[in-house]
C-alpha positions in Angstrom: 0.0 0.0 0.0 2.8 2.4 0.9 4.6 1.6 -2.3 1.5 2.4 -4.3 1.1 5.7 -2.6 4.8 6.7 -3.3 4.5 5.7 -6.9 1.2 7.7 -7.3 2.7 10.8 -5.6 5.9 10.5 -7.7 4.0 10.1 -11.0 1.8 13.1 -10.2 4.9 15.2 -9.3 6.6 14.1 -12.5 3.7 15.0 -14.7 3.4 18.4 -13.0 7.1 18.9 -13.4 7.0 18.0 -17.1 4.1 20.3 -17.8 5.9 23.2 -16.1 9.1 22.4 -18.0 7.2 22.6 -21.3 5.6 25.9 -20.3 9.1 27.3 -19.4 10.4 26.2 -22.7 7.5 27.8 -24.6 8.0 31.0 -22.6 11.7 31.1 -23.3 11.0 30.7 -27.0 8.5 33.5 -26.8 11.0 35.7 -24.9 13.6 35.0 -27.6 11.1 35.9 -30.4 10.1 39.1 -28.7 13.8 40.1 -28.1 14.5 39.6 -31.8 11.4 41.7 -32.7 12.5 44.4 -30.2 16.0 44.5 -31.8 14.5 44.8 -35.3 12.2 47.7 -34.1 15.1 49.4 -32.4 17.1 49.2 -35.7 14.1 50.6 -37.6 13.8 53.5 -35.2 17.5 54.3 -35.6 17.3 54.3 -39.4 14.1 56.4 -39.3 15.9 58.9 -37.2 19.1 59.0 -39.2 18.3 58.1 -42.8 15.9 60.4 -44.8 15.6 57.7 -47.5 14.0 55.4 -44.9 11.8 58.1 -43.4 10.2 59.4 -46.5 8.4 56.2 -47.5 7.1 55.7 -44.0 5.9 59.3 -43.9 4.1 58.8 -47.2 2.4 55.7 -45.8 1.0 58.0 -43.1 -0.2 60.5 -45.7 2.5 63.1 -44.8 4.4 65.0 -47.5 7.5 67.1 -47.5 6.8 70.8 -47.8 7.7 72.2 -51.2 10.7 74.5 -50.8 10.5 77.6 -53.0 13.7 79.5 -53.6 13.6 83.1 -54.9 16.3 84.7 -57.0 17.4 86.6 -54.0 18.6 83.3 -52.5 21.1 82.9 -55.3 24.4 84.7 -55.0 24.8 87.7 -57.2 21.1 88.0 -58.1 19.7 89.9 -55.2 17.7 93.0 -56.1 19.1 96.3 -55.1 16.6 98.6 -53.2 15.7 101.7 -55.2 17.1 104.1 -52.6 20.5 102.4 -52.8 22.7 102.9 -55.9 25.2 100.5 -57.1 28.8 101.8 -57.4 29.9 102.6 -60.9 33.5 102.4 -62.0 35.0 105.8 -63.1 
């Protein structure tokens, strides 16, 4: 009778231990997958912060566009308009 009780208790403990070991293995695999995903997301964040070529397609997916830059002739060297009250020097 005592031997039967010991075998029953040991078998139950063994099955509980095996179930917990399987759960631990599944959780470790999930942790590894999430760590890999986290690393990939951190790399993507880095590239989005530092590489405009990566940022623009993502911004377009969100419906954002770059503002059109307009340059006037005054921005180009040597083409600025001279105010009317200021005369340009002439050579003598």
